[in-house]
N, C-alpha and C positions, 0 to 999 in steps of 0.2 A: 595215520592220514592215508586216505585211499589213493591208489595210483590212477589219478583221473586228470584229464586235460580237456579244456574247452577252447576251441578255436572259433573266433567270431570277427566281424567287421571286415569281411572280404569275401569274394566269390569262391564257392566250393563246388567243384565238379566231382560227383560221386562215381563217375564212370558210366552213369546212365542218365543223370539229371543234375539240376543245379540246386544248391541250398545256401542258406545264410550262415549256418553255424553247425559245428560238429562236436560231439562229446565222446570221449574215449575213456573207458574204465577197464583196468586189468588187461590191456592189450587188445581190446575189442571195441568196435563202435557200438555205443549204446543208445545214441540219439543223433538224428541229423534232420535238419529242416529249417523252419523259421527260427530266428535268433531268440525271440522271447520264450518260445516253448522249449527249445533245446536247453537254454540256460536254466530254466526252471527245473530241469531234470538233474542238474549237476549237484553232486553231494558236497557237503561241507569240506573245505580244504582243496577243492579242485584248482589246479593251476590254470589260469586264464591266459590265453595267447591272443593278443591283438594283431590281426593280420595286416592292419593298416592299409586295407584296400588291395592287398596282394592275393594272388590266386593260390588255392590249395587243391592238389589233385591226388588221386590214388598213386601209390608207388607203382612205377612202371615195371612191366614184365617183359623180358626178352625170352620168347618161347623156343628159340633155337640158336644156340651158339656153341662154341667149343672152348671151354675154360683152359684146358691143357694147351691147346694149340695157340690160343691168345697169349698165354704165358710164354710159350716157346718163341712166338713171334716177337714179343717184347724183349726177350733175352737174346734172341738169335740174330740171324742175318737177313736183312731186308733188301730185296731185289726190285722193289716196285718202281724205283726211279731209273732203272737201267733202260736206256733207249737204243742200245745196240748190243750185239753179242760181244763185241770187243770190250765194252764197258762192263758187261757181266763177267767176262773172263778176268778183267783187271780186279774186280771186286773179290772174286774167289782167290786170286793170288794174294791180295792184301789180307784176307781172312786167314789164309794158310800161314802167313808170316806171324800173325797174332796167336794162332792156335797151332802149335808145332806138332801135334799128334792127334790121332783119332779122325773120325768122320766129320766132314764139313757139310752142314745142312743149311740151306737157304730157302727163302720163300718169296713169291710175289712177282715173278717174271710173267709177261704176257706177250705173246707173239704179235698181237695187234699194235703194241707200243714199241716194238723193235724195228729199227729202220731196215734191218736185213730182210724183213718179211718172212722169216722162218723161225722155227724153234731151235734152241741150242742142242747140239748133239754130243755124243761121247767124244768125238774128235776135237770139238771146241773145248770141252772140259778137260780133256787130256793135256791140252796145251797149258791150261791153268794149273793143274795138279795131277801128275800122272801116277803117283805112287801111294795115294790114300783115297778112300772113297769120297766122292762128292755127290750129294743128292740135292737137287734144286727143284722145289715144287712150284708148279704153275700157281698163279693167283687163286685159281678155283680150287686147288688141292686135288684135282682129278687127273693130273698127268705129272710125271716127274722126269726131269732130264738128269741123267747120271753119267759118270765117267766109266772108263773100262775097269778101273779098280773096283768100283761098286758093283758092276755087273758080275765080275769074277767072284767077289765076296758073297753075292747073292745066288750064285750058281746059275746065272742066266747066260746062255750061249746060243750058238747057231742051232743046236738041237732042241732048244726049249720051245715047246708048243704054246700057242696063245691059250691062256686059261679061259674058262667060261666067264663071260662078262668082262673080259680084258683083252688088251692087244699089246704085243711087243713090236715097237717100231723097228723097221729093218732097212738095211742098205740093199742095193741092187743084187748083191750076191747072197742075200738071206741072213747075213750077220746082223746082230742087234745094233741099232744106231744110237742107243742110249735113251730113247724115249719110251717110257712105260705108261700105259694108259689103264686107268681104273684098276681092276683086279690084278693086272700084271705088275702093279706097284707093290703088291703084298710081300714079295721076297726081299725088297729093300727096306720095308717098314721097320723091321727089327733093328737094322743098322741105324736108322734115323732116330728111333725111340731110345736106343742105348746111348746115343750121343747127347741126349738131353732128357733124362727120365723125369716124370712128374715129381715135383717137390711140394710138400704141403704148404710150407711157408710162402713159396713163390705163388702158388695158386691163391692163397689168401690175399696176397697183395693185388692180384688181378681182380679179385672180388671187391676189395676196397675201392679200386678205381671204378668198378661198375656202380658201387654205391654213390660215388661222387657225381655220377651222371644221372642220379635219380632212379636207378634200378634197385628194386627191393626183392625181386625173385628172378632167377635165371634158370633155364633148362639147358643143361649141357648134353650134347648129343654124341652118339657113337662112342660112348665112354669105354675106355679099356679097363681091364681089371686093376691095373696099376693106378690109373687116375681115380677110379672108384675108391680104392684103398686110401689114397692121399686125401680125398675130399671127406671120407668118413672120419679120418683122423681129426680134421678141423672140426667136424660136427661133434664128435665125442669129446673133444677138448673144449667145447662150447665157445669157439672163437670165430665161427662163421659170421661175417658182418651182415650178410643177407641170406635169404632162403635159396636153397639149391635143390633142383630136381634133376636127376640123371636118367638118361635113356641109354642103357648099356648096349654095347655092340652085339648084334644078334649072333654073330659067329663065335662070340666068346661067352655067351650066357651060360652054357653048360659047365664052364670052368669056374663059375662063381658060386660059392656056397650060399644056400638059402639065407643064412644069418646075415650075410653081407648085403642082401637085398632089402633088409628090414629098415624102417625109418630109424633115425638117430638124431642126437643132439637136442632133444627136447621137442615140445609140441610144435610140429609144423616147420621145422628148420631144414631137415634133410630127408629126402625120400627117393625111391627108385620106382617111378610109375610105369616105365615101359622099356621097349627095345627099339633100336634103330636098325633099319634094313635099307637096301638100295634097289631101285629098279632101273636106274640109268646114271649118266654122268652129268656134264655141264655144257652150256652153250659155248664157252670160251674155246675149249679144245675139240669141239664138235663131237662130244660123246653123249650129249643129251639125246634121248631116243625120240625120233620124230616119225610121224606117219608118212611124210614125204621127205625127199632128200633136202639137204642144205642148199640154199640158193647160191652160196659162194663155193660149194664143193658138191656138185651134183652126184658124185660117186659115193657120198657118205650120207647115212641117215642116223648115226649115233650108235651107241652100244647098249643093248639090253643086259642087265645084270641079273642072271638067274631066271629060271622058268616060273610061270605063274603057279603051277602046281607045287614046285619046290618052295617058293616063297610062302604060299598059303600054309603048307605043312609046317614050316619052321615057325611061322607066326602063331599057329594053333598050339604048338608045343610051348611057346613062350607064354601064351595065354593061360595054359594050365598052371603056370607059376605065378599067375596074377599080373602079368606084364602086358601092357597095352602096346599096340603096334604104331610105329611111326616110320613111314616108308618114303625115302627120298625119291622124288619123281619130278623132273624138270620139263622134259619134252612131253608133247601131247600124247604120244603113244605110251610113254612110261606112266603118265597119270592114269590112263585107262587100265594099264597093266596092274598098277598099284591098287586101284579101286576094286578090281575084280578079285584080287588076292584077299580082300577083306571078307568075302562072302561067307566062308566057313565060321567066321567069328561072330556072326549075327546072334544077338541075344545073350552073349557071354557077359558076365559082370566085369567091370573095370577094363573094358576093351574099347574105349573111345578111340576110334581109328583116326589117325592123322596122316595126311599127305604133306610131306615136307616140300616146300617151294611151290608146286603146282604152277609153274611159271608160264606155261603156254596152254591156254584153255579156250580154244576156238568154239564157236557156237555148237558144233556137232558133238562136243564132248560134254556139254552141260547136262544133257539128259542122263548120262551115266553118273555124273556127280549127284544129280538130283535123286536118282534111284537109291544110292547107297548113303549119301549125305555124310561123308567124312568131314572132319575138321580140316581146314587148310591153313598151314603155317607159312606165311608169305614173308618176303624180304623187300619192303618198299624201297630201301636204299638202292637196290639193283636198278631201279628205274633211272637213277642218276649215274650209275656206274657202267652199265652195259651199253655204252654209247654206240657200239659197233653192231648192235643186234639186228638192225634193218639189213645190213649186208649179209648177215648169217641166214636170216629167215625170209628176206624180202618184205616189202611194205605191207602186203596183204596179211601175212601171218603175224608180223611184228605188232600189228594193231591189236592182237589178242594176247599179247604178253603183258603180265602184271595188270590184268583187267579187274582191278579191285572192286569198282562200283558194280560192274556186271555180276561178279560173284556174290557180293552182298545182296544184290537185287534178286538172286536166286534163293535167298534165305539161308545161305551157307554161313557157317561160323568161320570167321577169319581171325587169326592171331598174328600180330606183328613180331618181327625178329630181325636180327642183324646178320646171322650166319658168321659172326666174327670168329676168327680174324680174316675171313675171306671177303668181308666188307667191314667198314669201321664199326666199332662197338657202340658208338654214340647213338642212342635211341632217338634223339631229337632230330638227327639227320633223316632217319626213316620217317618220323612223324611229318617233317616238312615235305618230304618227297610224296607222301600220300596226298597232301593238299595241293602242292605245286608240282605238277608232273615234269616240269622242266627245271634243271639244276640252275644255280646262279650263273654258270658259265654258258647257259643256253643249250646244253646237251641233254639228251633224253633217249632212253631205249624205246619209249613209246609215249610221245607227248600228248596223246589223245585226251583232251580236256574232259570229255564225258566220263572218263574213268577216275577223275579226281574225287577225293573225299572231302567232306566238311571237317573242320578241326575237331568237332565232337566225335565224328566217326573215326577219325585217325586215332584219337586218344583211346577210343573204345577198343581198337585193335591191340593196343599195348597195355590195356587194363582189364576191364570186365571180360572181354572175349578171350583174352589170354588165360585168365583164371578158369574159364569154362573149358578151354582146350586141355588144360592140365587136370581137369576133373575136380577142381577146387573153386567153387563159386564164391567162397569167402576170401579169395585173393583178387586183387585188381578192382576192388569195390570199396566205397566208403558208405555203404548202406548198413543198416542195423544188423549186427551179428558178424560183420566182416572183421577180418584181422586189421589192426590199425597200422597198416603200412601206407605211408603218405609222403608227399613231396611238397614242401613249402617253396614257392617260387618268388622271383623278383618281379614277375610280370603282373599285370592287372587283368589280363584275360588270355584265352587260349591263343588267338592270333599273335599277340605280343610275345607269349612264351615261345611259340614256334620261331618268331623272328630272332629272339635272343639265343635260341638253341640251348646247349648245355650251360651257357652262362646264366640261364634263368634259374638254375638250381641254387636255392638258398640253404636248404637243409633237407636231409633224408631221414625219415623215421621208420623203424621196423619194429613191429610188435609193441607199438606205443612208446618206443624209446628212440632218442636221436642216435644216429650212427656217426661215429667219428670217421670223417672221410679225408683223403689226402687233398692237398691244395691243387688248384687247377694245373699248375706246372707239372704235377706228377701224373696227370691223367694219361698222357701219351696219345 
């Protein structure tokens, strides 16, 4: 009996157009279109699935997230609900009672949500736990608050100079105050990683949750050698529930043997398409690199990470190994910096250049983007999350934050993503934010309605366009020849699916087979 499936009697969105029926054989789409013609192509023994009027869409793709960090966040210490430094200190004390030895690592605090109006310092954290390292990451992941024990363990003291692309926060007398920005976090990174190393089984559970949300491919970014090894283990053991693409940390690529960069786990399940580099930080801690100072901190314009020449050289070396560039750039000046770093890569094979985030793109930068035409990997959920952005940038600049329709109007390729765990993993939240610029609570980083997308455009970001950005046009599509990754929904059309959110997912299929997914209560 052939491994064939026919879906009919419901709307089917291929990622580019609408159809009445879909035929899959051997894990690939072999026919799609009118029901009569598609059914005529089905071989004897084909399993027929009656959609009952429900919507079928391509498997969703998250083009930029962090599998190991999502896993750590699920296993670890969440500070996102803290509304004062006193609450944060109390949480650390409670964790120290539960965990009697080793480094305490937490994530998720935001200055804008703390009544104190400032970030926690080493003196605050010393009150919580003076004799063991404490490392608390900002919600953006671009600044860490640490105690004196962590500073000592990392060798950071009064004599430590600010690294290139980073800054050590200091007290009036020059002593470190416990705040480490961007590249200055590197000395404590090993402490944090050792406290919770990547575990293959735990990573697999995170990918199960992704599958339950309708994700069939994820691209995990800034992957360490340890995370790469754990994901390869899952691939080689043929237990990956969904497809995984890894963009390895540029600074670590020379330490990875070529054989560990090769595809694994069978046809199309695991691969290493590129490297991740940085041009700046994030809006939250004011480390995103801007062409003009921050409106709420006129003495600051952000932090550039590395020189243009240095970044270009490093990316060219990675390209020699067949690895495509993905450069983190949030501020407008950083976007320009990233785009210019791609110039030496022009014409190389497998070098589809990606700008990660491209969050601030005012009209004056569009010509630079049009000249180089990189792919842009955006995070629509940030429209609902960065509610303080007008204060940071001022209303004139905030108007050009997350300007998705303008960018699409330039003919640029946009792919959707979550940047989880720095925003929720749920892709349906991002899809809804594309269409409705204002969150259900009325908040928005940029409510400009002219930047809203249609439901079809929104799904395109998370399906066909995302496949293009990964260099795999057979992903994110239900056209003939595409891989049979699909999501059966409980909705009857795209707007209803967006309204239901993750609850619209009835079943997730990868490679023409259903994926066993955890129940909704396990999604986190």
